[in-house]
C-alpha positions as CSV (number, residue, x, y, z in Angstrom):
1,M,286.9,156.3,185.9
2,A,283.5,156.2,187.7
3,L,283.0,153.7,190.4
4,K,280.1,151.3,190.4
5,I,278.6,151.5,193.9
6,A,275.9,149.2,195.3
7,I,273.9,150.1,198.4
8,L,272.4,146.9,199.8
9,D,269.2,146.3,201.8
10,D,267.8,149.8,201.9
11,Y,264.5,148.6,203.2
12,A,263.0,152.0,203.9
13,D,264.4,153.7,200.8
14,V,266.3,156.4,202.7
15,A,269.9,156.0,201.5
16,R,269.6,158.7,198.8
17,L,267.5,160.9,201.1
18,Y,270.0,160.9,204.0
19,A,273.2,161.5,202.2
20,E,274.6,163.1,199.0
21,W,276.2,160.3,197.1
22,P,279.0,160.9,194.6
23,Q,277.7,162.5,191.5
24,D,280.5,161.2,189.3
25,D,279.9,157.5,190.3
26,D,277.3,155.0,189.2
27,V,275.2,154.3,192.4
28,T,272.6,151.5,192.5
29,V,270.2,151.0,195.4
30,F,268.8,147.5,196.3
31,H,265.8,147.5,198.5
32,R,265.1,143.7,198.4
33,T,267.2,141.3,200.4
34,M,268.9,138.7,198.2
35,T,269.6,135.4,200.0
36,D,270.5,133.1,197.0
37,Q,274.3,133.1,196.7
38,G,274.1,132.6,193.0
39,E,271.8,135.5,192.6
40,L,274.0,137.7,194.8
41,A,277.2,136.8,192.9
42,A,275.6,137.5,189.5
43,T,273.9,140.7,190.6
44,L,276.9,142.2,192.5
45,A,279.6,141.1,190.1
46,P,279.9,144.5,188.2
47,F,280.3,146.6,191.4
48,D,283.6,148.1,192.7
49,V,282.1,149.2,196.1
50,L,279.5,147.5,198.3
51,C,277.7,149.5,201.0
52,V,276.4,147.1,203.6
53,M,273.7,147.8,206.2
54,R,274.9,145.9,209.3
55,E,274.5,142.1,208.8
56,R,271.5,142.2,206.5
57,T,273.5,140.6,203.6
58,P,276.4,138.4,204.8
59,L,279.5,138.6,202.7
60,G,281.2,135.3,203.1
61,A,284.5,134.1,201.5
62,E,282.8,132.4,198.5
63,L,280.8,135.4,197.6
64,I,283.7,137.8,198.0
65,K,285.8,135.5,195.7
66,A,283.0,135.6,193.1
67,L,283.1,139.5,192.8
68,P,285.9,140.2,190.4
69,H,285.7,144.1,190.5
70,L,285.2,144.5,194.2
71,K,287.7,146.9,195.8
72,L,286.0,148.4,198.8
73,I,283.3,147.3,201.4
74,V,281.8,149.9,203.7
75,T,279.7,148.5,206.5
76,T,277.6,150.6,208.9
77,G,278.9,150.2,212.4
78,A,282.4,149.7,213.6
79,R,282.3,145.9,213.1
80,N,280.4,143.4,211.1
81,L,280.9,139.7,211.9
82,S,279.0,138.7,208.8
83,I,281.8,139.9,206.6
84,D,284.8,137.6,206.0
85,V,287.4,140.3,206.5
86,A,290.3,137.8,206.0
87,A,288.9,136.7,202.6
88,A,288.6,140.3,201.6
89,Q,292.1,141.2,202.7
90,E,293.5,138.2,200.7
91,R,292.2,139.9,197.6
92,G,293.3,143.4,198.6
93,I,289.8,144.5,199.3
94,V,289.5,147.3,201.9
95,V,286.8,146.8,204.6
96,C,285.9,149.8,206.6
97,G,283.0,151.0,208.8
98,T,281.3,153.9,210.5
99,E,280.4,154.9,214.0
100,S,277.2,153.7,215.7
101,R,274.8,155.1,218.3
102,G,274.3,152.8,221.3
103,T,271.4,155.0,222.5
104,T,269.2,153.9,219.7
105,T,269.1,150.3,220.7
106,A,268.9,151.1,224.4
107,E,265.9,153.3,223.9
108,F,264.2,150.6,221.9
109,V,264.8,148.1,224.7
110,M,262.9,150.5,227.0
111,A,260.1,150.8,224.4
112,L,259.7,147.0,224.3
113,M,259.8,146.8,228.1
114,L,257.0,149.4,228.4
115,A,255.0,147.8,225.6
116,L,255.0,144.4,227.2
117,T,254.5,145.4,230.9
118,R,251.6,147.8,230.0
119,R,250.2,145.6,227.3
120,I,250.2,148.5,224.9
121,V,249.8,146.6,221.6
122,P,246.9,144.3,222.4
123,E,245.0,147.1,224.3
124,A,245.5,149.5,221.3
125,N,244.3,146.8,218.9
126,S,241.3,146.2,221.2
127,A,240.4,149.9,221.1
128,A,240.9,150.1,217.4
129,A,238.5,147.2,217.0
130,G,235.8,149.0,219.0
131,C,236.4,147.1,222.2
132,W,237.9,148.3,225.4
133,Q,240.2,147.2,228.2
134,M,241.2,143.5,228.0
135,G,243.7,143.0,230.8
136,M,246.0,144.4,233.4
137,G,249.5,145.8,233.0
138,R,252.3,146.2,235.5
139,D,254.4,149.1,236.7
140,L,258.1,149.0,236.1
141,A,258.8,150.6,239.5
142,G,259.8,147.9,241.9
143,L,260.7,145.3,239.3
144,T,264.2,143.8,238.8
145,L,265.7,144.1,235.3
146,G,268.3,141.5,234.5
147,I,270.8,142.6,231.8
148,A,272.6,139.7,230.2
149,G,275.6,141.3,228.6
150,Y,276.7,144.4,230.4
151,G,278.6,146.1,227.7
152,R,278.2,149.5,226.0
153,I,274.5,149.0,225.2
154,G,273.7,147.1,228.4
155,R,275.1,150.0,230.4
156,K,272.9,152.4,228.5
157,V,269.8,150.3,229.1
158,A,270.6,150.3,232.9
159,A,271.0,154.1,232.8
160,L,267.6,154.5,231.1
161,A,265.8,152.0,233.3
162,R,266.9,153.4,236.7
163,P,264.7,156.5,236.6
164,F,261.6,154.2,236.3
165,G,262.4,152.7,239.7
166,V,263.8,149.5,238.3
167,E,266.5,147.6,240.2
168,V,269.3,146.5,237.8
169,L,270.9,143.0,238.1
170,A,273.8,142.6,235.6
171,W,275.7,139.6,234.3
172,S,278.6,139.5,232.0
173,R,281.6,137.3,231.8
174,S,283.9,140.3,232.2
175,L,281.9,142.1,234.9
176,T,283.3,141.9,238.4
177,P,281.4,142.5,241.6
178,E,283.6,145.6,242.3
179,Q,282.7,147.1,238.9
180,A,279.0,146.4,239.4
181,S,279.1,148.0,242.8
182,A,280.9,151.1,241.4
183,E,278.2,151.4,238.7
184,G,275.3,151.1,241.1
185,V,274.0,147.7,239.9
186,R,273.7,144.3,241.5
187,H,276.1,141.7,240.3
188,A,274.9,138.3,239.2
189,A,277.5,135.6,239.7
190,D,276.3,133.7,236.7
191,L,273.5,133.6,234.1
192,D,271.4,131.3,236.2
193,V,271.4,133.7,239.1
194,L,270.3,136.5,236.8
195,L,267.5,134.4,235.2
196,R,266.1,133.3,238.6
197,G,266.2,136.8,240.1
198,S,264.8,139.0,237.3
199,D,261.3,140.1,236.4
200,I,262.5,141.2,233.0
201,V,265.6,139.9,231.2
202,S,267.2,142.0,228.4
203,I,269.7,140.2,226.2
204,N,272.5,142.5,225.1
205,L,275.1,139.9,224.1
206,V,277.3,139.6,221.0
207,L,276.5,136.5,218.9
208,S,279.4,134.1,219.2
209,E,279.9,130.3,219.5
210,A,279.6,130.8,223.3
211,T,276.2,132.6,223.1
212,R,274.6,130.8,220.1
213,G,271.6,129.0,221.5
214,L,272.5,130.2,225.0
215,F,268.8,130.7,226.0
216,G,267.3,127.2,225.7
217,A,264.7,125.2,227.5
218,R,266.8,124.9,230.7
219,E,267.6,128.6,230.9
220,I,264.0,129.7,230.1
221,G,262.8,127.2,232.7
222,L,264.8,129.1,235.4
223,M,262.8,132.3,234.8
224,R,259.8,133.2,236.8
225,S,256.4,132.3,235.3
226,D,255.4,136.0,235.0
227,A,258.9,137.1,233.8
228,L,259.5,138.8,230.4
229,L,262.4,138.1,228.0
230,L,263.6,140.8,225.5
231,N,266.0,140.1,222.7
232,T,267.4,143.0,220.7
233,S,270.8,141.4,220.1
234,R,270.8,138.5,217.6
235,G,268.2,135.9,216.9
236,P,270.2,132.7,217.3
237,I,271.0,133.5,220.9
238,V,267.5,132.4,221.8
239,Q,266.1,129.0,220.9
240,V,262.7,129.8,219.5
241,G,261.1,126.4,219.9
242,P,261.5,126.2,223.7
243,L,260.6,129.9,224.0
244,L,257.3,129.4,222.2
245,N,256.5,126.3,224.2
246,A,257.1,128.2,227.5
247,L,254.8,131.0,226.3
248,R,252.0,128.6,225.2
249,D,252.2,126.7,228.5
250,E,252.2,130.0,230.5
251,R,255.6,129.1,232.0
252,L,256.8,132.5,230.9
253,G,254.9,135.8,231.1
254,G,255.9,137.3,227.8
255,A,258.7,137.9,225.2
256,A,259.7,140.6,222.8
257,L,261.8,139.6,219.9
258,D,263.3,142.2,217.6
259,V,265.9,139.9,216.0
260,H,265.4,136.6,214.3
261,D,267.3,133.6,212.8
262,I,266.3,134.6,209.3
263,E,265.7,138.2,208.3
264,P,263.4,139.4,206.8
265,L,261.1,136.8,208.4
266,P,259.9,134.2,205.9
267,D,256.2,133.4,205.4
268,G,255.0,130.9,207.9
269,D,257.8,131.4,210.4
270,P,256.8,129.7,213.7
271,I,257.5,133.0,215.6
272,L,254.4,134.5,213.9
273,D,252.1,132.8,216.3
274,R,248.8,134.7,216.0
275,D,247.4,133.5,219.3
276,L,250.5,134.5,221.3
277,I,250.8,137.9,219.4
278,D,247.1,138.7,219.8
279,S,247.1,137.9,223.5
280,G,250.0,140.3,224.1
281,R,252.3,137.5,225.4
282,L,254.6,137.9,222.3
283,L,255.7,141.0,220.6
284,V,257.5,140.6,217.3
285,T,259.3,143.5,215.6
286,P,261.3,143.7,212.4
287,H,264.8,144.4,213.8
288,L,264.2,148.0,214.7
289,G,266.7,148.3,217.5
290,Y,269.3,150.3,215.6
291,V,266.8,151.9,213.2
292,S,266.2,155.6,213.7
293,E,266.5,158.7,211.5
294,Q,269.5,160.0,213.4
295,T,271.4,156.8,213.2
296,F,270.7,156.2,209.6
297,R,271.7,159.7,208.6
298,M,275.0,159.2,210.4
299,F,275.4,155.7,208.8
300,H,274.8,156.9,205.2
301,R,276.8,160.2,205.5
302,Q,279.8,158.4,207.0
303,T,279.6,155.7,204.3
304,V,279.8,158.4,201.7
305,E,282.7,160.1,203.6
306,A,284.5,156.7,203.7
307,I,284.2,156.2,199.9
308,E,285.4,159.7,199.2
309,A,288.3,159.4,201.6
310,W,289.3,156.0,200.1
311,K,289.2,157.5,196.5
312,A,291.4,160.4,197.7
313,G,293.8,158.2,199.6
314,R,292.9,159.7,202.9
315,P,292.7,157.7,206.2
316,I,289.5,155.6,206.7
317,R,288.1,153.5,209.5
318,V,289.5,150.2,208.5
319,I,288.2,146.9,210.0
320,G,290.7,144.2,210.6
321,G,293.7,146.5,210.9
322,G,295.0,149.5,209.0
323,R,294.6,153.3,209.0
324,Q,291.9,154.9,211.2
325,A,290.0,158.1,211.0
326,T,286.8,159.3,212.6
327,P,284.3,160.6,210.1
328,S,282.3,163.6,211.0
329,T,278.8,163.2,212.5
C-alpha cells in the first residue's frame, strides 16, 4: 500500500528538486507554515509520514495524538526538541533524523559579523538609492569575539574567525580553562566576564530552560556601548524588548538576529524597527543559519533514505533510542 507522505515547511520549494522521492508513494509538499493546531490536525490527519524541517512546525503531544495514521516522523538534523518524542513512542511512531552540517551556521555567523562591522547593508542600500558612503566600519583584526556556547558550532566559529586576527574568548558551562588553553582560546569564567570583555558576542547555545531569556536587560547592560550581539541559535534566548531599547538608546553598537520567537515573523513584529534597520544598527534575517544548497540536499536525500530504510525494515537513525545507521551524504 502506498504511503501518504507530507513534507512540511518547504519555504524555498526545493524538496522535490534536491531529492528523488518515492514514486510509489503519495507525496504532498506544504510551503506555508501552519500554526493553528486545529488546522494542523485536520490537514495532517491523512498522512502516514511527516517530514519535518528542523523546528519550523512543532509536533507536540496533542497534535501527535490527533494524527491517527501517523507511523513515521523524519526530522532534518540529529535532534529536534520541538517534537514530543515520548508521545510518539507511546503510540509506536518512529522518530528519526538526518545528519547536519555545522559549517553552514558557522559561516553564516561570520557573514553577519562582517556585515555589521563593515556596515554592508546600509551602505549597499545607500549606493542603490543613488547616494554614497554614509558611515565608517571597523576591521575585525584586533577585536575580541566572545562565543557564548562553545560546542560544535561555537568551535567552528572560532576556527573561522581566527584568520581574521580576532581574539576568541569562550564561555560554556562545560568548558574548562585547560580545554580552552589547549584549543587556543581565552576562557571566560562566566557569562558576565565574556559580555564585559567582548567587542562581538556570538550566541551559540541550545535553547533550554536555563538559556531561555538568558540575555536580558542586565546582561545586555554589561556589554560595551559599541559591542555587537549576534544570535543564530534560537530566538527566545534573547529578550527582544531590552535589546531594542539598548539599540535605540545607543547603549549597544548593533545586533544581528537570524532567529526569532515566532517564525516566520508576523506582520508588525517589534523587531522590524525600520529606523534601527535602516541605520545599520540592526540586521534581521529569516533564519538562514542552516540554510544552504549543500545542507538542504543532504537533508532531503537522507530523509528519503530514512523512509526507504524504514519501509524495508533496515536500520535508521532513531531519535530517543533504537537502531542507528548513518545515511550516505
